[in-house]
N, C-alpha and C positions, 0 to 999 in steps of 0.2 A: 465480464469478458468484453474486450473492445471489438467493435465491428470494423476490423481493418485487416489488410494483408490476407494471410491464409484463412482467417476466420470468415472472411467474405466468401471465399471459395467453399469452405466447409458448410456455410449456411446455404449456399446455392445447391450443393449436393444433397443436403438434408431435405430441402424443399422438393427437389426432384424425386428423391427416394420415397418421401411421404406421398407425393402425388401419384406415384406409380405403384403404391401399395407395399413397399418394402419397409417393414417396421424397424425400429431401432430399440426394441425391447432388450433388456439385459440378458434374458435367456438366449438371445441370438448371438451373443458376443463370440462364442466358440465358432459358430457358423461364419460370422463375418471374418474372423481370423483365417479360417480355412479358405474362404473366397479370395482374400488377399493373396494367400499362398498360391492359389490356382492361377491367378492372373500373372504372377511372377513366373510360374512354370510355363504358362503360355508364351510369355515373352522370351524365355530361354529356348523354348522349342522353335519359335519363329526364327530366332537368331541361328540356331543350330541348322535349320533347314535352308538357310541362306535367303530367307525372305527379305524384302526391302526394309531398310531401317525404319521407314514409316510404320510398317506392320509391327515391328518390335516396339516402337514408340507408342502405338495405340494400346498395346497390352500393358505397357508401363503406366499409361494414363488411366487405364481401367483400374490398375492397382491403387493409384493415387486417389481415384474417386472412391474406391472401397475403403481406403484408409481414412479419408475425410468423413465418410459415413460412420465408421466406427468411432472416430474421435468425437463426433457429434453425439453419438449414442452414449458415450461415456461422459458427456458434458465437459469436455476438456477445451482449454484455450490453445488452439493449434499455433497461433502466432507467438504467444508467450513461450510455449514449449520449444518451438523452432529457434527463437532468439536465444533462449537459455542454452539449448544444446549446441548451437553454433558457437556461442561464446566459450563453452566448455571445450569443444573440439579445437578451436583456434588456440586455446591455452595448452594443448597437449604438445609433447615434444614431437620432433620430426619422425615420421613413420611409426607413430604410436601403435602398439599392439602387435608389431612384428617381432620376430625373435631378436631380442636385444637391440631393438630399434633398427634392424637391418632386414634385408630380404634374406630368405633362407639360404641362398647360395653365397651370401656375402658375410657370414658370421665372423670370419677370421679378422676382418678389418676393424671391428669395434668390440670393446670389452663388454 
């Protein structure tokens, strides 16, 4: 695994998590996934309540930190995964994944 890009951030998160006593044992994977979900929920709640965008952003960063911790626990190469996934996404057609490539209200214009 190259120590570049996202892997540097992932390494930094892992060092902090280890220093603060948060293990990265495999039996915690389910818990880590739940914690990622909770951070996204907190961001959604902050937005719904009209909190400043910085407050929403802090919750999103918390989710990213938790994602990096989980990626490190799984011993994954975050940078390589990101690059591969972005290349895949750039290769998809316009509005991939929507109904017939359109917004739901615009189905009649495209086959």
